[in-house]
C-alpha positions in Angstrom: 96.4 117.0 94.5 97.4 116.1 98.3 98.0 112.6 99.1 98.3 111.6 102.7 101.5 110.1 103.6 102.2 108.0 106.6 105.7 106.7 106.7 108.8 107.4 105.1 109.1 109.3 101.6 106.1 108.6 99.6 106.6 110.1 95.7 103.2 108.5 94.1 102.9 108.8 90.5 100.0 109.2 88.5 98.3 106.0 89.1 98.3 106.1 92.6 97.0 109.5 93.0 94.2 108.9 90.8 93.3 105.9 92.7 93.3 108.1 95.9 91.4 110.9 94.1 88.8 108.2 92.9 88.4 106.9 96.7 88.3 110.1 98.4 84.7 110.4 98.5 84.4 106.9 100.3 87.0 107.2 102.9 90.3 108.8 103.6 92.8 106.6 102.2 96.7 106.6 103.5 99.6 105.2 101.1 102.5 103.8 102.4 105.6 102.7 100.1 106.1 98.6 100.2 107.6 96.3 97.9 107.8 97.9 94.6 104.5 99.5 94.9 102.4 101.0 97.6 99.6 100.0 100.2 96.1 101.3 100.6 95.0 101.9 104.1 92.0 102.8 105.8 92.0 103.4 109.5 95.4 101.6 109.6 94.1 98.5 107.8 95.9 97.7 104.4 92.9 96.9 102.0 94.6 97.0 98.5 98.1 97.6 96.8 99.3 99.2 93.8 102.2 97.2 91.9 103.5 98.4 88.8 100.4 100.8 88.1 98.0 97.8 88.5 95.5 98.3 91.4 94.6 95.1 93.6 92.0 94.8 96.4 92.0 92.4 99.4 90.1 89.3 98.7 88.7 86.4 100.6 85.7 84.0 100.2 83.2 86.5 100.6 84.6 88.9 97.5 86.8 86.7 95.7 83.7 85.5 93.3 83.5 89.1 91.9 87.1 89.1 91.0 87.1 85.5 89.3 83.7 86.5 87.4 85.2 89.3 86.0 88.6 87.3 85.1 90.8 89.0 87.4 93.9 87.3 88.5 95.0 87.0 92.2 98.4 89.1 92.8 101.3 86.7 92.5 105.0 87.3 93.3 108.1 85.0 92.7 110.0 83.8 95.9 112.8 81.7 95.2 111.3 79.0 92.7 108.0 79.3 93.8 105.1 81.7 92.9 103.3 83.0 95.7 99.7 84.3 95.5 98.6 86.7 97.9 95.0 87.7 99.1 94.7 90.3 96.7 93.3 90.5 92.9 93.5 92.6 90.3 90.7 95.1 89.8 88.8 95.4 86.8 90.5 98.4 84.7 86.8 99.8 83.8 86.4 100.7 87.6 89.3 103.1 87.6 86.9 105.4 85.5 84.0 105.0 87.9 84.5 106.0 91.4 81.2 104.8 92.9 81.7 101.3 91.5 85.5 101.5 92.4 84.1 102.5 96.2 81.8 99.3 96.3 84.7 97.0 95.3 86.9 99.1 98.0 84.1 98.6 100.5 84.1 94.9 100.0 88.1 94.6 100.0 88.3 96.7 103.5 85.4 94.3 104.8 87.8 91.4 103.7 90.5 93.0 105.5 88.2 93.6 108.5 87.6 89.8 108.8 91.3 88.8 108.3 92.4 91.2 111.1 89.5 90.0 113.3 91.1 86.4 113.0 94.6 87.4 114.2 93.7 88.2 118.2 92.0 84.8 118.0 94.8 83.2 117.0 97.4 84.9 119.5 94.9 84.3 122.2 94.9 80.4 121.3 98.6 80.5 121.2 98.9 82.5 124.6 96.3 80.1 126.1 98.8 77.1 125.1 101.8 78.7 127.4 102.4 77.6 130.7 102.7 80.0 133.9 106.4 80.6 133.1 105.5 81.8 129.6 106.7 78.7 127.7 104.8 76.9 125.4 103.5 73.7 126.5 104.8 70.9 124.1 103.0 67.7 124.1 
């Protein structure tokens, strides 16, 4: 099976290849090596991660309830003495046997990633508006 590679040397295992294969009819999915796993990208936007052979999709207020109802936990990692939760939740294992259902959840994850990305330019624009003519931030 061919897996699209977009950066660096990617040597995916069976799990990532299986996920990409399930999502093939939904959309072209690129994978990139990240952390101790892989990021899943559609049109350059990350909507999922695979860490230790576990698939996690992007979540926000619009789709988090689906994961919570299924009893799925958010992805967390250890940073120093703190456990940090990211905006990704584990995907129910039964979806890895059903490409249509996985595509439905991927669509919602991609929409969450789009909403998150749409919020960034506004934040950057607000930061730019606070700058003076010399390019420095105004400090009240």
